[in-house]
C-alpha positions in Angstrom: -13.3 11.7 7.5 -14.1 15.0 8.4 -14.9 17.5 6.1 -13.6 21.5 6.9 -14.0 24.3 3.9 -12.2 27.3 3.3 -13.6 30.6 1.2 -13.0 27.4 -2.1 -11.7 24.9 -0.8 -12.6 22.1 1.1 -9.9 20.0 3.0 -10.8 16.8 3.9 -9.1 14.6 6.6 -8.9 11.0 6.9 -7.8 10.6 10.1 -8.8 9.4 13.8 -6.9 12.2 15.0 -10.1 14.2 14.0 -13.1 12.8 15.6 -11.4 12.3 18.8 -11.6 14.9 21.7 -8.1 17.7 22.9 -7.4 15.0 26.4 -7.9 11.6 23.6 -5.2 13.0 20.9 -3.1 14.3 23.7 -2.9 10.6 24.7 -2.5 9.4 21.5 0.5 11.7 21.0 1.6 10.8 24.1 1.5 7.4 23.3 3.0 7.3 20.0 5.7 9.6 21.1 7.1 7.1 23.7 6.6 4.3 21.4 9.4 6.0 18.4 6.4 6.5 16.0 8.6 7.8 13.1 6.2 9.5 11.2 5.0 12.0 14.4 9.4 12.3 15.1 9.5 13.6 11.4 6.4 15.3 11.9 8.6 17.4 15.2 11.4 17.8 13.2 10.2 20.0 10.8 7.7 21.9 13.4 11.8 23.1 14.3 13.4 23.6 11.7 10.8 26.0 10.8 11.0 27.1 13.9 15.1 27.2 13.3 14.0 29.5 10.6 12.3 31.8 11.7 15.0 32.8 14.9 18.1 32.6 11.8 15.4 35.4 9.9 15.1 37.1 12.9 18.9 36.9 14.2 19.7 38.2 10.6 18.1 41.2 9.4 18.4 42.4 14.0 22.2 42.4 12.5 21.5 43.9 9.6 20.1 46.7 12.2 15.7 46.0 11.4 14.4 44.8 14.3 12.8 41.8 12.5 9.1 42.5 12.7 7.2 41.2 8.8 7.7 44.1 7.1 11.1 44.2 6.9 10.6 40.8 4.7 9.5 42.6 2.7 12.0 44.9 1.9 
């Protein structure tokens, strides 16, 4: 368990991953990916969905003649 403070918010991580070195985490992820860990694959799919969503918004802004900057999304 490891605790992080961000302003008035406390985040407690109950994962052994947080205690691993970057190399150990990389090795763990590679092993779990090869084993077909379903949770890891769902997380990867969620990340890809976020990127797809960002790409779709950027493309729509370009079609509308805007450059896809963050300021465009507030219009």
